N, C-alpha and C positions, 0 to 999 in steps of 0.2 A: 337454430342458435337461440341459447337461451333468452330469459326477459331481460337480462344485465348485459347481454353481451356486445351490445352496439354502445352501450355508455363505456364499458371497460375497453372496447377498441379505442375509444376517444379519449379515454384517459390515459391509456397509455400515450395516446400521442403527445397530448398536455404533457406527460411526463418527460417523452423522447425530446421535446422541444425546449424543456427547461432545463434538460439534461445537455444540450448543445449550448446551450448560453452559457454553462459554465465551462464546459470544456474548450469551446472554441474562443470563449473569454480568456483562456488562460494559455493557450498555445496555440499558435498558426504559424504558416510561413508568409515570411513578407514576399511583395510582388517581385524581388530580387532573388527567393528561394533560399533567405536566411530562416535560422529560427528565431522567434519572437515569444517568447517565456516569461509568464508572468514572474515578477520577485518573489512572490510566495513559493511557489512551484519551482522555480530556480535550482535551489539546492539539491531538491529530490529528483528533478531532471537529469541531473548531471551522473547519477547512476542509471536512469532511465532509457535515456538516449544511446549510452553507449551498448546497453545490453539489446535493443533494437538493432542498432546498426551492427551488431556481430552475426547477428542471423541474417541481414537485409545486404550488407556491403561484406561482410566477412564469412570466414569459415569456423563457425563454432559449432563442431559437432566432435565426438561428444562434448556436451555443454561444459562450459569453464566460464565462471564468473569474471567479465570479460575486463574488470577492472581491477581483477589479482589474478594474473594467468596463472593455470598451470594445474591446480587442483580441480576437481570433479566439481560441479556448481552446487552451493547451499541454497542458494534463492531460487522461491517458485518461480520459474520463466516462462510457463507455458503461453501464459497471455501474450507477452511481450515477444514470444516467437513467433506466435500467430499474426501481431502487428508487422514484425519482420518481413516475414512471407508477403504480406500485404504490398510492404514498398518495394519489393524485391520483384514482385511482378508487376510495378509501375504504377501504383497507386501512391501520389503526394502522401509525404511523412505525416502531414496533418490530418489527411483526412484517414489514412489508414490508422491513425492512434485516436482521434475524436468518434470518428463513428463507431467502432465497437463500445469506447468508453459509454457513450450517450446511451447506446442500446441496453447495456446491462445495467448501467445506474434506472433506467426507467423499469428495466423487469425488476428490480430489488425493489423497487417502489411500489410497482405493481403486484409482487408477491406479498410485499406488506399488507395491501388492501385484501387480497385476496383470502388470507390467513385471518385476519380480522374480521372479516366478513363472513367466513366460515365457521369460526369457535362461536362469534358473538348473534350469529344470524343478523347484522343489520349494517345497512349499506352507511349510516351516519356513524358508527361507532369505525368503519373500515375506516370511513374519508377521515376522521379526527385523527384518528392512529397513524394513518398515512401523513397528515400534515404536523404531527408531533415529532414523525421519525426525521420529516425534512428540516425542521426547527427547533432548535435543543430549548430546553426548557432551564436551563441552569441559571445562577444566579450572577452571571457576567454582567447582565446589564446594568446593576449597581455599580460597578466599575466604569460603565460609559457614564453614566448620570453625574460621577464623583468629578469626570473630566468635562463632563458638558453640562453642567446644570440646566433642568427644564426652565425653557423660557421660548419666546415666540421664533426664535432660532432654531428651536430643537429639529422640526421635520429636515431642513437644509443641512443641521452638523449630520444628523443620520443619513440622508442621503448622499452626502460629499463626504464620508467618513471613510479612511482608506488602513485602519489599524484595527486589529481586533482589540477589545476592550480588554479580554484578560486570554493570556498565553501560558498557560501554567505547564510544567513546572519552569520555562525556558525564559519568562519574564519577571520570576520571582512569587506569581501570585499563585491561590489555592485552585481555582476554577482552572480547570484541564484544557490545553489547547486543542483536543481530540472529540470536542462534541461538534465542530463546526462544518460545511461542506467542503471546508478545505480538504479534508482528509481525503476525498474523493477527487477533487482534481489535483493531487499531489499523487495518491498511489491508485492509479489506473485500473490496478486488478482487484481492487478491493471490491468494488460493486459485484463482478461476477462471482466472489466467494460468497459475498451476504447473502445475494441473490441464491445460490443455490444451496445454503443453509437453511433458508427461511424454506424453500422449496420443499427441501426434506421433511421438515415438519409438517408443513401443510400433506403432503401424500402420506405421512404415518398417521395424522388425525383424521384424513379422509377415508383411509383403510379401516382405520378406529370403528369408525361410525358406518362401516359397510356403504359406503357413497362410492368408492372406489374396489375392488377386487385385486389385492397383492397375491399374486399365484407364486410358485417357486419359479418360476420362470423371469419373473418380473423383478422379484427380490436378487433374482442372480443380475440382472441388467443394472437395477437400481445400485448394486453392492459394486458392480464393476467401476461405474460412473465415479461413485463416490471415493474408490481406489484411486483414481486419476488423480486425485487433489495434492497429494504432496509436491507434484509438479506446477501444479495449478496455483492454490493456496494451501499454506502449509497449518495458518490459524482454522480456516473454514473445514480442513481436514479434521484436525483435533475436536473442533468443536460438534463436528458433524459425527466423531466416534463417542463425545461424550452423549451425545442426543439418543446414538441407538442404545447405547449403554442402558442407560435410563427408560428407555420405550422399553427394553427385556423386562425391565422391573412393572413399570406402570402400567402395561399395556398386555394384559395376559393372551387376550386372543391372537395377538400377533408375534408371540414370543419366537415360535420357530420360524417364520417370514425374516423377522428382525434378526436372529440367528444366521441365518444364510445371507442374508445382505452382510451382516459385519463381517463374517468369512471371507466372503467373497472381497468385500474392499480390503481386508488386510492383506488376502494373498494378491491381490494387484501391488497394493502401495509398498509392500517389503521390498519389492527389487529396489525402488523408486529410494526409498530409507536409506538404503543401503550403498545404493550410488552415490547421496547426497553425504553420508557419512557424520560423523559425531561433531559436535563443537570445538573447535580449539582452544578455543578461550573458556578458562575455568570459572564459573558463577556457581552460587548457591541456588538450587533449585527451590527453597521454599524462602518465599519474601511476604511476610504480611503486611496487608496496609497499602499495598500498589507503591505508589509514589509517594507515600507519608513512611517518614522513617519512624519504626519501633512505635506507632500512634498507641494512645490508651484508648478505650473505647470511646471516650467523649469526643477525642481528635478524630476518629474512625466516622462517627455518625455526625458531627460538624462537616468535615470534609466531602462526603459523598450528599449530604444536604445540600449543600452548596455548588456541589458538582449536577446533581440532576433533579436541583428544584421542587418545585411541587410535586414532580410526576411519582417521586419516591413516597408521600405521603398518598397520594390519590391511587399509586399502583396497589398498595399493600390494602386500602379500603375497596378497590376493586376485587382484589383477589378473596376479601373477607366475604362479599358479595355475591361472588361466582358459584357455581353447580360443579360438581364433582369432577366432570369431564375438564372443563376449563380451567382447574386448578392444575390437573395435571400439566396442561400446555404452560403455566407459571412455573410450575416444578422445573421444566426443563430450561427456561431462560433463566431462570435465577440460579442455576448450577453453575451458568458462565459466570454470573458477577462473581460467586463464591470462589470459583476456583481462581479467576483473575484478581482475587485478595489474596491470595494462598500461596499460589505458585509463580516461580520464574521460569519462562521456558526458552529465554535466549538472553543473552549476554546483557540487551537493552531491556529494562526492564517496562519501558514507556511501549512497548509495542503491545502489552497487554490490553491496549486501549482497544485493541478487536474485538477482545470478549465482551468487553462493557458496550462496545458498538451495539454489537448483536442481542446482549441483555435486555440494553434498551429498547430494540423494538417491542421485546414483549410486556415490558415496564408501559412505556406507551399506548399497548394495546387495552392494558387493564387500567392505565388511569382514563382513559377514553369510554371504556365502558361503566367506569364509577361516575363520571360527567353525566354519560345518558341517564342514568339512575337518578342523579342530581335533578338534573332537569325536568325527570315526571313529577318531580316534587311541589307539585302545583305553583303559584306564582314566586314564593321566597326561594325555591330551588333553581328556578330560572333566572331569577336576580345575581344569585350566587353564582352559578356557572358563566354568565356574562362577564360579572364583575373580575372572577379569577382566570377564564381561559385566557385572556390576553397574556397572562405571567408565564402563560406553558411554551408560548412562542416566544416571545419578546427579545429574549437573548438570539435565537437563532437566525431572528430578523435581521436584528442587528448586525449580526454575523455576517450577513450576506453580502452587506455592502462595500467590506473591505476588499472582499475576492471580484467582486465586479468592478469597483474601481481601481485596481491593482495597476502599476506601471508595468510596461513591459520591457524586457531586456534582450537587446538583440546579439546573438550569436551569428558569425560569421559561418555559412555552410558551403558546402559543395556546391556549385563551383567558385563560388567567389573568394573564399579558403584556400590561399594559396598552396598551402602546407598540405593540409588535407587531400587537397585536389592531387599534389602528385603521391602522398602514399598510397591513393586509393589506385591510383592508373600504374604504380612501379614498385608495389611491393607484392608479396603472395596475400592472398584471402586470410591465409593461418599466422600470419607473422605477428610476433610478438615483442615490444617496444619496450627499452627501458627508458620511461615517458621523463618528460623534461617540465611536466605541470600535473597538476592533480585533477581539474575540474574543466571540462569539456576539451579534453587535449585533442589536438587534431587528428593524432593516431585513432583515438576512440571514435570519433566522428567519422571516422573512413571506415569504420569496422573492425579494426585492430583491437587485438588484446592488449592492454597495456600491463605495466608489473606490478605496480601499486597505483592507482588512483585514492581517492580521498579517504583516509585512513577509518574514517568513521562508517562509514558504509561496510566494508568489507569484515570490520571488527563487529559490527552487530548481527552480520550475519555469519558469526562464527568463526573467521578467520584470523590466523596470529600475525596482527599486523607488525607485532613489536618487533618480531624477530624478522620480517621483510622490510622493517624501515632500517635497522642495521646491516640486512645486505645490501639496502640502495645506496645508504652513505657509503659503504666500502666501493660498490661498483663504481661510483660517479665521484671519488676520490682513490683513483687505484695507486699501490705502491710500485708494481712492477709489471711488465707486460705479461709474463709467463701466468701469475698468479689471476690477470686481469682477464685473460684468456680463458684460463679454467673457469673461474666462475660464470663467464657467459656461457660456457656451453654446459656447467651443471645446470644453469636456472633456463635454458631453452633460449635467452635472448638472441633474436635476429636483428635488431635495429637500435640505434640508440640516438635520443633524442638529447641534444644542449642547448638549454635556454639559458641566455646571460644579460642580465642577473636571474639567478634560479629564484620560483616563487616558491619553492619547496621549503618548508621550515626544517631547523634542524640539520638540512644537509649541506656539504660544503662540495662545491664542485671543483676539481683540478682542472680548469679551463687549458693548462698548459699542456698538461698529457695529451689530452684528446685531439690540441693542434699540431703536435710534434708527430702523434702515432699513427693518426689515422685521416683519411681523406675525406671531405665532404661529399657526400652525392645530393646535398642540397642544403640550400642555404636562404630562407625569407628574405624577402624584400630589403626590410629593416636590418637584417644579420644578426639579430639577437637571436634566431632558432636555426640552428643547424642539426641535420640527420647526418650521423653517420651509419656506414656498414663495417662493422668490424671483421670480415672474411675476410679482406686481403691483409691484414695485421697477424690473425688467429691462422691463419692456412687452413689445414686440414683438421682444426679442432672446434670445427662449429659447422652445421650445416642449416638450411634453411629447414623452420617447422620441425625440428629435431627435441621439440621440448620434453624437459626432464625435470619439469616442478614440482614440488611436492607439497 
């Protein structure tokens, strides 16, 4: 083992312990087996849990988005498929989700450390780079101290704080919501994508410096792994593609190997891309300035200075003082920053934050490199470094406590949720429900697919939620039996949930129609949720699992 091997193993274990603190702190099962979900991840998990359960308790192959039943899945699902398989073989859901989440988060941090150590040949720079990637350097701390002016109570106010100081654009502030560790607790597959991206750059740099040998066979293997990423993490796949293109240009000695890797990745990825299909939502592919509408140059610079903080200046200075090979690394990361500010790849422009998160890993490395040089400038350099370094991590530290102090929301799960338990035990695994609620619908908890969950999730993945909402409105307020049965058959719906009063906005339910024409197969204790099997009404016009959704 190398001289740093034991240290790096210990470092990984520290990262893994910290990751578990985050993951278990935001999601766990109660002693009664109910879901306990932190309020800051509650909304995202309303899409995450149905996806996991569609694999663990349902039958979701070929994969569909379980909260938008019918079309092939457009969302990268492989991480949650693996989690579902772990639950399916008997691991409790919190273990099945939290352990892989923690493992890949720790690998992401370790790969960040290893890349910085390899490029700058310094353990100190590597540790600083990792620290900067953990705790963002934005200027959101200014918002915190607006609300909590410095005083003797400041330490208590920091430790007890449960609200992010800035959560743009959702709270109307300029500093984005996407720099805190909240992105990793919400999007559990994110760490896997980020780790894989950083690891690819590390392999390319080591091969360029002749520290490892990238043979054609290894290039094919590497390309095969990269090619799996449309199903694992789409943005990571795109970012790795950008890195391969730039590496072909920047690293002349690796061109053949990079070409082999890229072509292999493309061949493996094409069937997955074809399977997922193109977005049903029309959006402009060019979007200058990310979350700023038609920004001037001054507005653009101001926005990113507030969001990146002093890292933006220090990274540029680090680039200036770096050598030729190190500058090539900066170009790889900066390309993601540029692309995220020019192109829109999904209906939700905010999703571009993933490009910026990855770019920041590189920026943090060069900022740490600059501060290391500054530290070497006798006593004045050391004084300046000590004075400015806290501002590189202050906002990230302040953002940690709202995650740690978050309150939990309890969702009744199987076996305590009588509706979900009934569905699990009495309906086919591949059944499709015309759902009576959007979020944490009992059919979703039981692993069944629903007609349409909360529209934002499906819309952001590229599904036509506008058309489907109209269909849902017609199905829940039918005019006559014949057209009703025809629509059920056409849309492949097996069961109907009726909730009185309905929590679904813009939908009017014809309760009288369902009472007069359908016989309930289940009624909740309170009588507010009823499940109908329309098969008796529609006779031979409908068959279980005969999904014809499109």
